[in-house]
All heavy atoms as a GROMACS GRO file, in nm:
protein
  564
    1MET      N    1   1.768  -0.015 -17.503
    1MET     CA    2   1.848   0.047 -17.404
    1MET      C    3   1.772   0.170 -17.345
    1MET      O    4   1.790   0.204 -17.232
    1MET     CB    5   1.978   0.093 -17.460
    1MET     CG    6   2.062   0.160 -17.354
    1MET     SD    7   2.225   0.206 -17.404
    1MET     CE    8   2.194   0.335 -17.518
    2VAL      N    9   1.687   0.231 -17.426
    2VAL     CA   10   1.615   0.352 -17.371
    2VAL      C   11   1.533   0.320 -17.247
    2VAL      O   12   1.542   0.402 -17.156
    2VAL     CB   13   1.526   0.407 -17.486
    2VAL    CG1   14   1.442   0.523 -17.432
    2VAL    CG2   15   1.612   0.454 -17.602
    3PRO      N   16   1.465   0.208 -17.234
    3PRO     CA   17   1.395   0.179 -17.108
    3PRO      C   18   1.493   0.170 -16.991
    3PRO      O   19   1.461   0.214 -16.880
    3PRO     CB   20   1.325   0.043 -17.132
    3PRO     CG   21   1.308   0.038 -17.280
    3PRO     CD   22   1.426   0.110 -17.339
    4ALA      N   23   1.612   0.118 -17.012
    4ALA     CA   24   1.712   0.106 -16.907
    4ALA      C   25   1.755   0.248 -16.862
    4ALA      O   26   1.769   0.275 -16.744
    4ALA     CB   27   1.829   0.028 -16.951
    5ILE      N   28   1.772   0.334 -16.955
    5ILE     CA   29   1.813   0.473 -16.925
    5ILE      C   30   1.699   0.541 -16.844
    5ILE      O   31   1.727   0.601 -16.739
    5ILE     CB   32   1.846   0.553 -17.049
    5ILE    CG1   33   1.973   0.501 -17.112
    5ILE    CG2   34   1.860   0.703 -17.018
    5ILE    CD1   35   2.005   0.563 -17.246
    6ALA      N   36   1.578   0.525 -16.888
    6ALA     CA   37   1.467   0.583 -16.815
    6ALA      C   38   1.457   0.529 -16.673
    6ALA      O   39   1.430   0.605 -16.581
    6ALA     CB   40   1.336   0.562 -16.890
    7LEU      N   41   1.474   0.399 -16.659
    7LEU     CA   42   1.469   0.338 -16.525
    7LEU      C   43   1.579   0.388 -16.436
    7LEU      O   44   1.561   0.424 -16.322
    7LEU     CB   45   1.477   0.188 -16.538
    7LEU     CG   46   1.473   0.111 -16.410
    7LEU    CD1   47   1.340   0.128 -16.338
    7LEU    CD2   48   1.496  -0.039 -16.436
    8LEU      N   49   1.702   0.396 -16.492
    8LEU     CA   50   1.814   0.442 -16.408
    8LEU      C   51   1.803   0.590 -16.373
    8LEU      O   52   1.846   0.633 -16.268
    8LEU     CB   53   1.944   0.419 -16.484
    8LEU     CG   54   1.985   0.268 -16.490
    8LEU    CD1   55   2.110   0.253 -16.584
    8LEU    CD2   56   2.017   0.216 -16.349
    9ARG      N   57   1.736   0.672 -16.460
    9ARG     CA   58   1.720   0.811 -16.429
    9ARG      C   59   1.626   0.833 -16.307
    9ARG      O   60   1.638   0.930 -16.239
    9ARG     CB   61   1.664   0.887 -16.547
    9ARG     CG   62   1.765   0.913 -16.656
    9ARG     CD   63   1.716   1.012 -16.758
    9ARG     NE   64   1.801   1.018 -16.873
    9ARG     CZ   65   1.913   1.088 -16.876
    9ARG    NH1   66   1.951   1.154 -16.774
    9ARG    NH2   67   1.982   1.094 -16.988
   10ARG      N   68   1.538   0.739 -16.283
   10ARG     CA   69   1.439   0.746 -16.175
   10ARG      C   70   1.493   0.677 -16.046
   10ARG      O   71   1.422   0.673 -15.946
   10ARG     CB   72   1.309   0.685 -16.209
   10ARG     CG   73   1.236   0.767 -16.315
   10ARG     CD   74   1.104   0.701 -16.340
   10ARG     NE   75   1.132   0.579 -16.419
   10ARG     CZ   76   1.048   0.494 -16.458
   10ARG    NH1   77   0.924   0.512 -16.431
   10ARG    NH2   78   1.079   0.388 -16.532
   11ARG      N   79   1.608   0.628 -16.045
   11ARG     CA   80   1.660   0.545 -15.937
   11ARG      C   81   1.667   0.626 -15.803
   11ARG      O   82   1.687   0.745 -15.803
   11ARG     CB   83   1.792   0.485 -15.970
   11ARG     CG   84   1.902   0.586 -15.964
   11ARG     CD   85   2.027   0.532 -16.032
   11ARG     NE   86   2.140   0.618 -16.014
   11ARG     CZ   87   2.157   0.736 -16.071
   11ARG    NH1   88   2.065   0.786 -16.150
   11ARG    NH2   89   2.267   0.806 -16.048
   12GLN      N   90   1.665   0.556 -15.696
   12GLN     CA   91   1.686   0.614 -15.563
   12GLN      C   92   1.830   0.599 -15.521
   12GLN      O   93   1.878   0.675 -15.439
   12GLN     CB   94   1.593   0.546 -15.460
   12GLN     CG   95   1.444   0.565 -15.491
   12GLN     CD   96   1.405   0.709 -15.486
   12GLN    OE1   97   1.447   0.782 -15.393
   12GLN    NE2   98   1.322   0.753 -15.578
   13ILE      N   99   1.900   0.501 -15.570
   13ILE     CA  100   2.039   0.475 -15.533
   13ILE      C  101   2.130   0.558 -15.629
   13ILE      O  102   2.118   0.549 -15.749
   13ILE     CB  103   2.072   0.325 -15.550
   13ILE    CG1  104   1.986   0.243 -15.464
   13ILE    CG2  105   2.221   0.299 -15.526
   13ILE    CD1  106   1.995   0.095 -15.484
   14ILE      N  107   2.213   0.639 -15.572
   14ILE     CA  108   2.299   0.724 -15.651
   14ILE      C  109   2.416   0.646 -15.709
   14ILE      O  110   2.453   0.662 -15.828
   14ILE     CB  111   2.354   0.843 -15.566
   14ILE    CG1  112   2.235   0.934 -15.529
   14ILE    CG2  113   2.458   0.919 -15.640
   14ILE    CD1  114   2.271   1.043 -15.432
   15SER      N  115   2.476   0.556 -15.629
   15SER     CA  116   2.589   0.477 -15.679
   15SER      C  117   2.590   0.344 -15.618
   15SER      O  118   2.531   0.317 -15.515
   15SER     CB  119   2.719   0.549 -15.654
   15SER     OG  120   2.744   0.553 -15.513
   16ILE      N  121   2.655   0.256 -15.690
   16ILE     CA  122   2.672   0.116 -15.643
   16ILE      C  123   2.814   0.086 -15.648
   16ILE      O  124   2.879   0.096 -15.754
   16ILE     CB  125   2.593   0.014 -15.731
   16ILE    CG1  126   2.446   0.046 -15.731
   16ILE    CG2  127   2.618  -0.127 -15.687
   16ILE    CD1  128   2.362  -0.026 -15.829
   17GLU      N  129   2.877   0.056 -15.533
   17GLU     CA  130   3.017   0.026 -15.524
   17GLU      C  131   3.100   0.137 -15.586
   17GLU      O  132   3.190   0.113 -15.670
   17GLU     CB  133   3.050  -0.110 -15.587
   17GLU     CG  134   2.984  -0.226 -15.511
   17GLU     CD  135   3.016  -0.359 -15.573
   17GLU    OE1  136   3.109  -0.368 -15.664
   17GLU    OE2  137   2.954  -0.455 -15.538
   18SER      N  138   3.066   0.258 -15.557
   18SER     CA  139   3.137   0.380 -15.607
   18SER      C  140   3.126   0.394 -15.758
   18SER      O  141   3.217   0.456 -15.820
   18SER     CB  142   3.283   0.380 -15.561
   18SER     OG  143   3.287   0.388 -15.422
   19ARG      N  144   3.023   0.340 -15.820
   19ARG     CA  145   3.000   0.355 -15.962
   19ARG      C  146   2.861   0.409 -15.982
   19ARG      O  147   2.771   0.382 -15.900
   19ARG     CB  148   3.016   0.222 -16.035
   19ARG     CG  149   3.148   0.155 -16.026
   19ARG     CD  150   3.264   0.233 -16.080
   19ARG     NE  151   3.250   0.254 -16.224
   19ARG     CZ  152   3.347   0.308 -16.300
   19ARG    NH1  153   3.460   0.345 -16.244
   19ARG    NH2  154   3.330   0.319 -16.427
   20ASP      N  155   2.837   0.482 -16.088
   20ASP     CA  156   2.707   0.533 -16.123
   20ASP      C  157   2.656   0.450 -16.240
   20ASP      O  158   2.709   0.460 -16.354
   20ASP     CB  159   2.718   0.682 -16.161
   20ASP     CG  160   2.586   0.745 -16.191
   20ASP    OD1  161   2.502   0.681 -16.260
   20ASP    OD2  162   2.564   0.857 -16.149
   21PRO      N  163   2.554   0.370 -16.220
   21PRO     CA  164   2.508   0.278 -16.324
   21PRO      C  165   2.464   0.351 -16.449
   21PRO      O  166   2.492   0.305 -16.563
   21PRO     CB  167   2.390   0.206 -16.258
   21PRO     CG  168   2.407   0.220 -16.114
   21PRO     CD  169   2.480   0.352 -16.092
   22LEU      N  170   2.399   0.467 -16.436
   22LEU     CA  171   2.355   0.542 -16.557
   22LEU      C  172   2.477   0.592 -16.633
   22LEU      O  173   2.483   0.581 -16.753
   22LEU     CB  174   2.261   0.654 -16.519
   22LEU     CG  175   2.209   0.736 -16.632
   22LEU    CD1  176   2.147   0.652 -16.743
   22LEU    CD2  177   2.113   0.847 -16.584
   23ALA      N  178   2.570   0.649 -16.562
   23ALA     CA  179   2.694   0.700 -16.629
   23ALA      C  180   2.766   0.589 -16.698
   23ALA      O  181   2.813   0.604 -16.811
   23ALA     CB  182   2.785   0.767 -16.528
   24ASP      N  183   2.775   0.472 -16.632
   24ASP     CA  184   2.842   0.359 -16.693
   24ASP      C  185   2.769   0.311 -16.820
   24ASP      O  186   2.830   0.279 -16.922
   24ASP     CB  187   2.855   0.241 -16.602
   24ASP     CG  188   2.960   0.260 -16.492
   24ASP    OD1  189   3.046   0.347 -16.510
   24ASP    OD2  190   2.950   0.194 -16.388
   25LEU      N  191   2.636   0.308 -16.819
   25LEU     CA  192   2.558   0.263 -16.930
   25LEU      C  193   2.575   0.359 -17.048
   25LEU      O  194   2.597   0.322 -17.162
   25LEU     CB  195   2.408   0.254 -16.893
   25LEU     CG  196   2.318   0.207 -17.006
   25LEU    CD1  197   2.343   0.063 -17.042
   25LEU    CD2  198   2.172   0.223 -16.957
   26LEU      N  199   2.566   0.490 -17.021
   26LEU     CA  200   2.585   0.590 -17.126
   26LEU      C  201   2.726   0.580 -17.189
   26LEU      O  202   2.737   0.586 -17.309
   26LEU     CB  203   2.553   0.728 -17.072
   26LEU     CG  204   2.410   0.756 -17.030
   26LEU    CD1  205   2.400   0.893 -16.960
   26LEU    CD2  206   2.316   0.750 -17.150
   27ALA      N  207   2.825   0.564 -17.097
   27ALA     CA  208   2.963   0.559 -17.153
   27ALA      C  209   2.981   0.429 -17.234
   27ALA      O  210   3.046   0.434 -17.344
   27ALA     CB  211   3.058   0.558 -17.036
   28ARG      N  212   2.928   0.318 -17.187
   28ARG     CA  213   2.947   0.190 -17.253
   28ARG      C  214   2.889   0.193 -17.395
   28ARG      O  215   2.935   0.130 -17.487
   28ARG     CB  216   2.882   0.081 -17.172
   28ARG     CG  217   2.939  -0.053 -17.189
   28ARG     CD  218   2.889  -0.162 -17.092
   28ARG     NE  219   2.756  -0.144 -17.039
   28ARG     CZ  220   2.732  -0.110 -16.910
   28ARG    NH1  221   2.832  -0.086 -16.830
   28ARG    NH2  222   2.611  -0.100 -16.867
   29HIS      N  223   2.781   0.270 -17.414
   29HIS     CA  224   2.718   0.280 -17.547
   29HIS      C  225   2.756   0.404 -17.624
   29HIS      O  226   2.690   0.439 -17.724
   29HIS     CB  227   2.566   0.272 -17.526
   29HIS     CG  228   2.523   0.140 -17.482
   29HIS    ND1  229   2.511   0.032 -17.569
   29HIS    CD2  230   2.500   0.085 -17.360
   29HIS    CE1  231   2.476  -0.078 -17.503
   29HIS    NE2  232   2.465  -0.046 -17.374
   30GLY      N  233   2.861   0.473 -17.581
   30GLY     CA  234   2.914   0.582 -17.654
   30GLY      C  235   2.821   0.706 -17.660
   30GLY      O  236   2.832   0.787 -17.754
   31ARG      N  237   2.741   0.724 -17.562
   31ARG     CA  238   2.645   0.836 -17.562
   31ARG      C  239   2.707   0.954 -17.484
   31ARG      O  240   2.659   0.992 -17.378
   31ARG     CB  241   2.513   0.788 -17.505
   31ARG     CG  242   2.452   0.678 -17.595
   31ARG     CD  243   2.330   0.618 -17.540
   31ARG     NE  244   2.214   0.702 -17.580
   31ARG     CZ  245   2.095   0.654 -17.606
   31ARG    NH1  246   2.077   0.521 -17.602
   31ARG    NH2  247   1.995   0.731 -17.638
   32LEU      N  248   2.815   1.002 -17.541
   32LEU     CA  249   2.895   1.103 -17.480
   32LEU      C  250   2.817   1.231 -17.447
   32LEU      O  251   2.830   1.284 -17.334
   32LEU     CB  252   3.016   1.136 -17.566
   32LEU     CG  253   3.116   1.236 -17.511
   32LEU    CD1  254   3.174   1.193 -17.378
   32LEU    CD2  255   3.227   1.264 -17.610
   33GLU      N  256   2.739   1.280 -17.540
   33GLU     CA  257   2.666   1.404 -17.518
   33GLU      C  258   2.562   1.384 -17.408
   33GLU      O  259   2.536   1.476 -17.327
   33GLU     CB  260   2.602   1.454 -17.646
   33GLU     CG  261   2.704   1.502 -17.748
   33GLU     CD  262   2.807   1.600 -17.690
   33GLU    OE1  263   2.768   1.696 -17.621
   33GLU    OE2  264   2.926   1.580 -17.711
   34GLU      N  265   2.497   1.270 -17.399
   34GLU     CA  266   2.401   1.241 -17.294
   34GLU      C  267   2.470   1.236 -17.161
   34GLU      O  268   2.421   1.282 -17.058
   34GLU     CB  269   2.323   1.116 -17.324
   34GLU     CG  270   2.225   1.133 -17.438
   34GLU     CD  271   2.149   1.003 -17.461
   34GLU    OE1  272   2.068   0.958 -17.379
   34GLU    OE2  273   2.183   0.940 -17.565
   35LEU      N  274   2.588   1.177 -17.159
   35LEU     CA  275   2.670   1.169 -17.039
   35LEU      C  276   2.711   1.305 -16.992
   35LEU      O  277   2.700   1.336 -16.872
   35LEU     CB  278   2.791   1.078 -17.058
   35LEU     CG  279   2.881   1.054 -16.937
   35LEU    CD1  280   2.803   1.011 -16.812
   35LEU    CD2  281   2.992   0.958 -16.969
   36ARG      N  282   2.752   1.392 -17.085
   36ARG     CA  283   2.789   1.529 -17.051
   36ARG      C  284   2.669   1.600 -16.992
   36ARG      O  285   2.681   1.672 -16.891
   36ARG     CB  286   2.834   1.604 -17.177
   36ARG     CG  287   2.975   1.572 -17.219
   36ARG     CD  288   3.005   1.659 -17.336
   36ARG     NE  289   3.119   1.618 -17.412
   36ARG     CZ  290   3.245   1.654 -17.389
   36ARG    NH1  291   3.273   1.738 -17.294
   36ARG    NH2  292   3.346   1.612 -17.464
   37ALA      N  293   2.552   1.584 -17.050
   37ALA     CA  294   2.430   1.650 -17.003
   37ALA      C  295   2.394   1.598 -16.861
   37ALA      O  296   2.357   1.672 -16.775
   37ALA     CB  297   2.315   1.626 -17.097
   38TYR      N  298   2.410   1.471 -16.843
   38TYR     CA  299   2.385   1.408 -16.714
   38TYR      C  300   2.474   1.467 -16.605
   38TYR      O  301   2.432   1.505 -16.500
   38TYR     CB  302   2.398   1.256 -16.727
   38TYR     CG  303   2.382   1.183 -16.591
   38TYR    CD1  304   2.273   1.193 -16.513
   38TYR    CD2  305   2.483   1.097 -16.551
   38TYR    CE1  306   2.256   1.122 -16.396
   38TYR    CE2  307   2.473   1.025 -16.435
   38TYR     CZ  308   2.359   1.033 -16.356
   38TYR     OH  309   2.347   0.967 -16.241
   39VAL      N  310   2.599   1.474 -16.639
   39VAL     CA  311   2.699   1.531 -16.544
   39VAL      C  312   2.662   1.678 -16.515
   39VAL      O  313   2.671   1.726 -16.401
   39VAL     CB  314   2.841   1.518 -16.596
   39VAL    CG1  315   2.938   1.605 -16.518
   39VAL    CG2  316   2.881   1.370 -16.593
   40ALA      N  317   2.627   1.757 -16.617
   40ALA     CA  318   2.599   1.896 -16.602
   40ALA      C  319   2.472   1.916 -16.513
   40ALA      O  320   2.469   2.011 -16.436
   40ALA     CB  321   2.577   1.960 -16.738
   41THR      N  322   2.374   1.831 -16.523
   41THR     CA  323   2.256   1.850 -16.446
   41THR      C  324   2.259   1.786 -16.310
   41THR      O  325   2.212   1.845 -16.213
   41THR     CB  326   2.127   1.795 -16.520
   41THR    OG1  327   2.144   1.658 -16.552
   41THR    CG2  328   2.104   1.871 -16.647
   42ASP      N  329   2.315   1.666 -16.299
   42ASP     CA  330   2.312   1.597 -16.170
   42ASP      C  331   2.447   1.608 -16.104
   42ASP      O  332   2.457   1.617 -15.981
   42ASP     CB  333   2.275   1.448 -16.187
   42ASP     CG  334   2.128   1.435 -16.224
   42ASP    OD1  335   2.046   1.515 -16.178
   42ASP    OD2  336   2.095   1.345 -16.300
   43GLY      N  337   2.556   1.601 -16.183
   43GLY     CA  338   2.689   1.621 -16.133
   43GLY      C  339   2.740   1.528 -16.020
   43GLY      O  340   2.826   1.567 -15.946
   44TYR      N  341   2.686   1.411 -16.010
   44TYR     CA  342   2.735   1.320 -15.908
   44TYR      C  343   2.881   1.288 -15.934
   44TYR      O  344   2.926   1.273 -16.046
   44TYR     CB  345   2.655   1.186 -15.911
   44TYR     CG  346   2.508   1.206 -15.880
   44TYR    CD1  347   2.412   1.164 -15.972
   44TYR    CD2  348   2.468   1.256 -15.764
   44TYR    CE1  349   2.279   1.180 -15.939
   44TYR    CE2  350   2.336   1.271 -15.729
   44TYR     CZ  351   2.241   1.236 -15.824
   44TYR     OH  352   2.108   1.247 -15.794
   45GLU      N  353   2.960   1.277 -15.830
   45GLU     CA  354   3.102   1.256 -15.841
   45GLU      C  355   3.134   1.134 -15.925
   45GLU      O  356   3.229   1.138 -16.007
   45GLU     CB  357   3.161   1.242 -15.701
   45GLU     CG  358   3.313   1.225 -15.700
   45GLU     CD  359   3.370   1.215 -15.561
   45GLU    OE1  360   3.310   1.262 -15.468
   45GLU    OE2  361   3.478   1.154 -15.550
   46GLU      N  362   3.060   1.027 -15.910
   46GLU     CA  363   3.084   0.905 -15.984
   46GLU      C  364   3.063   0.928 -16.135
   46GLU      O  365   3.135   0.874 -16.217
   46GLU     CB  366   2.996   0.790 -15.938
   46GLU     CG  367   3.028   0.747 -15.793
   46GLU     CD  368   2.957   0.830 -15.690
   46GLU    OE1  369   2.884   0.925 -15.719
   46GLU    OE2  370   2.977   0.800 -15.568
   47ALA      N  371   2.961   1.006 -16.169
   47ALA     CA  372   2.934   1.037 -16.312
   47ALA      C  373   3.044   1.124 -16.371
   47ALA      O  374   3.086   1.101 -16.485
   47ALA     CB  375   2.798   1.105 -16.325
   48VAL      N  376   3.091   1.220 -16.294
   48VAL     CA  377   3.203   1.309 -16.338
   48VAL      C  378   3.326   1.220 -16.363
   48VAL      O  379   3.390   1.235 -16.467
   48VAL     CB  380   3.229   1.416 -16.237
   48VAL    CG1  381   3.359   1.490 -16.268
   48VAL    CG2  382   3.111   1.511 -16.223
   49GLN      N  383   3.347   1.132 -16.272
   49GLN     CA  384   3.467   1.041 -16.284
   49GLN      C  385   3.455   0.954 -16.410
   49GLN      O  386   3.551   0.936 -16.486
   49GLN     CB  387   3.480   0.953 -16.164
   49GLN     CG  388   3.597   0.864 -16.162
   49GLN     CD  389   3.609   0.782 -16.034
   49GLN    OE1  390   3.510   0.764 -15.959
   49GLN    NE2  391   3.727   0.732 -16.008
   50ARG      N  392   3.334   0.900 -16.435
   50ARG     CA  393   3.314   0.815 -16.555
   50ARG      C  394   3.333   0.896 -16.684
   50ARG      O  395   3.393   0.849 -16.780
   50ARG     CB  396   3.179   0.750 -16.550
   50ARG     CG  397   3.159   0.647 -16.663
   50ARG     CD  398   3.266   0.536 -16.655
   50ARG     NE  399   3.254   0.442 -16.759
   50ARG     CZ  400   3.339   0.433 -16.864
   50ARG    NH1  401   3.446   0.514 -16.870
   50ARG    NH2  402   3.320   0.347 -16.959
   51LEU      N  403   3.280   1.022 -16.687
   51LEU     CA  404   3.299   1.106 -16.803
   51LEU      C  405   3.446   1.130 -16.828
   51LEU      O  406   3.494   1.125 -16.940
   51LEU     CB  407   3.220   1.234 -16.788
   51LEU     CG  408   3.238   1.337 -16.899
   51LEU    CD1  409   3.200   1.281 -17.035
   51LEU    CD2  410   3.154   1.463 -16.866
   52ALA      N  411   3.520   1.163 -16.719
   52ALA     CA  412   3.660   1.188 -16.736
   52ALA      C  413   3.734   1.065 -16.788
   52ALA      O  414   3.823   1.075 -16.870
   52ALA     CB  415   3.724   1.230 -16.599
   53GLU      N  416   3.695   0.946 -16.737
   53GLU     CA  417   3.757   0.824 -16.792
   53GLU      C  418   3.730   0.803 -16.938
   53GLU      O  419   3.818   0.768 -17.016
   53GLU     CB  420   3.701   0.700 -16.713
   53GLU     CG  421   3.746   0.691 -16.569
   53GLU     CD  422   3.667   0.582 -16.494
   53GLU    OE1  423   3.587   0.508 -16.556
   53GLU    OE2  424   3.688   0.570 -16.371
   54LEU      N  425   3.607   0.831 -16.981
   54LEU     CA  426   3.570   0.812 -17.123
   54LEU      C  427   3.645   0.912 -17.209
   54LEU      O  428   3.697   0.876 -17.316
   54LEU     CB  429   3.421   0.828 -17.140
   54LEU     CG  430   3.365   0.805 -17.281
   54LEU    CD1  431   3.393   0.666 -17.324
   54LEU    CD2  432   3.219   0.837 -17.284
   55LEU      N  433   3.655   1.034 -17.163
   55LEU     CA  434   3.728   1.133 -17.240
   55LEU      C  435   3.877   1.097 -17.251
   55LEU      O  436   3.940   1.113 -17.357
   55LEU     CB  437   3.712   1.272 -17.176
   55LEU     CG  438   3.574   1.330 -17.186
   55LEU    CD1  439   3.564   1.455 -17.097
   55LEU    CD2  440   3.537   1.360 -17.328
   56ARG      N  441   3.935   1.046 -17.140
   56ARG     CA  442   4.075   1.001 -17.144
   56ARG      C  443   4.092   0.887 -17.242
   56ARG      O  444   4.188   0.882 -17.320
   56ARG     CB  445   4.117   0.955 -17.003
   56ARG     CG  446   4.267   0.916 -17.002
   56ARG     CD  447   4.308   0.871 -16.861
   56ARG     NE  448   4.218   0.775 -16.799
   56ARG     CZ  449   4.217   0.643 -16.823
   56ARG    NH1  450   4.300   0.592 -16.905
   56ARG    NH2  451   4.135   0.566 -16.760
   57GLU      N  452   3.997   0.793 -17.245
   57GLU     CA  453   4.003   0.681 -17.342
   57GLU      C  454   4.000   0.729 -17.485
   57GLU      O  455   4.061   0.665 -17.571
   57GLU     CB  456   3.887   0.587 -17.317
   57GLU     CG  457   3.894   0.505 -17.187
   57GLU     CD  458   3.763   0.436 -17.155
   57GLU    OE1  459   3.671   0.426 -17.238
   57GLU    OE2  460   3.748   0.389 -17.040
   58HIS      N  461   3.936   0.841 -17.509
   58HIS     CA  462   3.931   0.897 -17.645
   58HIS      C  463   4.044   0.996 -17.672
   58HIS      O  464   4.042   1.063 -17.774
   58HIS     CB  465   3.795   0.964 -17.666
   58HIS     CG  466   3.684   0.868 -17.686
   58HIS    ND1  467   3.568   0.868 -17.609
   58HIS    CD2  468   3.668   0.757 -17.767
   58HIS    CE1  469   3.492   0.770 -17.646
   58HIS    NE2  470   3.548   0.699 -17.739
   59GLY      N  471   4.135   1.012 -17.577
   59GLY     CA  472   4.249   1.100 -17.592
   59GLY      C  473   4.222   1.244 -17.577
   59GLY      O  474   4.302   1.329 -17.619
   60ASP      N  475   4.111   1.281 -17.517
   60ASP     CA  476   4.070   1.420 -17.494
   60ASP      C  477   4.113   1.468 -17.359
   60ASP      O  478   4.035   1.480 -17.267
   60ASP     CB  479   3.917   1.437 -17.513
   60ASP     CG  480   3.870   1.578 -17.503
   60ASP    OD1  481   3.958   1.671 -17.482
   60ASP    OD2  482   3.751   1.605 -17.520
   61LEU      N  483   4.247   1.498 -17.346
   61LEU     CA  484   4.297   1.533 -17.213
   61LEU      C  485   4.249   1.669 -17.176
   61LEU      O  486   4.227   1.694 -17.052
   61LEU     CB  487   4.448   1.523 -17.214
   61LEU     CG  488   4.507   1.387 -17.239
   61LEU    CD1  489   4.659   1.391 -17.237
   61LEU    CD2  490   4.456   1.286 -17.140
   62GLU      N  491   4.229   1.762 -17.271
   62GLU     CA  492   4.170   1.893 -17.238
   62GLU      C  493   4.030   1.877 -17.177
   62GLU      O  494   3.993   1.945 -17.086
   62GLU     CB  495   4.170   1.984 -17.360
   62GLU     CG  496   4.308   2.030 -17.397
   62GLU     CD  497   4.371   2.120 -17.290
   62GLU    OE1  498   4.302   2.206 -17.233
   62GLU    OE2  499   4.491   2.105 -17.272
   63GLY      N  500   3.951   1.787 -17.238
   63GLY     CA  501   3.818   1.758 -17.188
   63GLY      C  502   3.822   1.704 -17.044
   63GLY      O  503   3.741   1.743 -16.965
   64VAL      N  504   3.921   1.614 -17.018
   64VAL     CA  505   3.931   1.560 -16.883
   64VAL      C  506   3.959   1.674 -16.784
   64VAL      O  507   3.895   1.678 -16.679
   64VAL     CB  508   4.048   1.457 -16.877
   64VAL    CG1  509   4.077   1.414 -16.733
   64VAL    CG2  510   4.015   1.334 -16.966
   65ILE      N  511   4.053   1.762 -16.817
   65ILE     CA  512   4.087   1.872 -16.725
   65ILE      C  513   3.966   1.961 -16.701
   65ILE      O  514   3.936   2.000 -16.588
   65ILE     CB  515   4.205   1.953 -16.782
   65ILE    CG1  516   4.330   1.864 -16.781
   65ILE    CG2  517   4.223   2.081 -16.707
   65ILE    CD1  518   4.444   1.922 -16.864
   66THR      N  519   3.888   1.990 -16.809
   66THR     CA  520   3.772   2.075 -16.796
   66THR      C  521   3.669   2.013 -16.707
   66THR      O  522   3.612   2.078 -16.619
   66THR     CB  523   3.710   2.103 -16.938
   66THR    OG1  524   3.813   2.165 -17.017
   66THR    CG2  525   3.590   2.191 -16.925
   67VAL      N  526   3.643   1.883 -16.725
   67VAL     CA  527   3.542   1.814 -16.645
   67VAL      C  528   3.580   1.811 -16.498
   67VAL      O  529   3.498   1.834 -16.411
   67VAL     CB  530   3.517   1.667 -16.700
   67VAL    CG1  531   3.443   1.585 -16.604
   67VAL    CG2  532   3.449   1.678 -16.835
   68ILE      N  533   3.705   1.781 -16.472
   68ILE     CA  534   3.750   1.769 -16.335
   68ILE      C  535   3.750   1.908 -16.266
   68ILE      O  536   3.707   1.920 -16.150
   68ILE     CB  537   3.889   1.703 -16.328
   68ILE    CG1  538   3.875   1.556 -16.367
   68ILE    CG2  539   3.948   1.716 -16.186
   68ILE    CD1  540   4.006   1.484 -16.382
   69ARG      N  541   3.791   2.010 -16.336
   69ARG     CA  542   3.792   2.145 -16.279
   69ARG      C  543   3.653   2.190 -16.251
   69ARG      O  544   3.627   2.265 -16.152
   69ARG     CB  545   3.860   2.240 -16.370
   69ARG     CG  546   4.011   2.231 -16.364
   69ARG     CD  547   4.080   2.338 -16.438
   69ARG     NE  548   4.224   2.328 -16.425
   69ARG     CZ  549   4.310   2.381 -16.508
   69ARG    NH1  550   4.266   2.453 -16.610
   69ARG    NH2  551   4.436   2.361 -16.489
   70ALA      N  552   3.555   2.156 -16.338
   70ALA     CA  553   3.416   2.203 -16.316
   70ALA      C  554   3.351   2.139 -16.198
   70ALA      O  555   3.260   2.190 -16.139
   70ALA     CB  556   3.334   2.173 -16.445
   71ASP      N  557   3.400   2.022 -16.160
   71ASP     CA  558   3.348   1.949 -16.045
   71ASP      C  559   3.395   2.019 -15.922
   71ASP      O  560   3.342   2.042 -15.824
   71ASP     CB  561   3.399   1.803 -16.047
   71ASP     CG  562   3.335   1.718 -15.938
   71ASP    OD1  563   3.218   1.741 -15.912
   71ASP    OD2  564   3.407   1.632 -15.881
   0.00000   0.00000   0.00000
């Protein structure tokens, strides 16, 4: 998976069909801290949305509020 992450980090396309492929990949593999760092540095709306979805799935409603407010 690491090569996929490296490839997606260099991409020219920010989103596909209103989704961020890197954010989706990180979320799918439970890489929450990497997803948080990605959102903090790049902050694409789609990545923020995916992080909020993942936090909601884990029952972290305070985290969801924090992520959305920071955006």
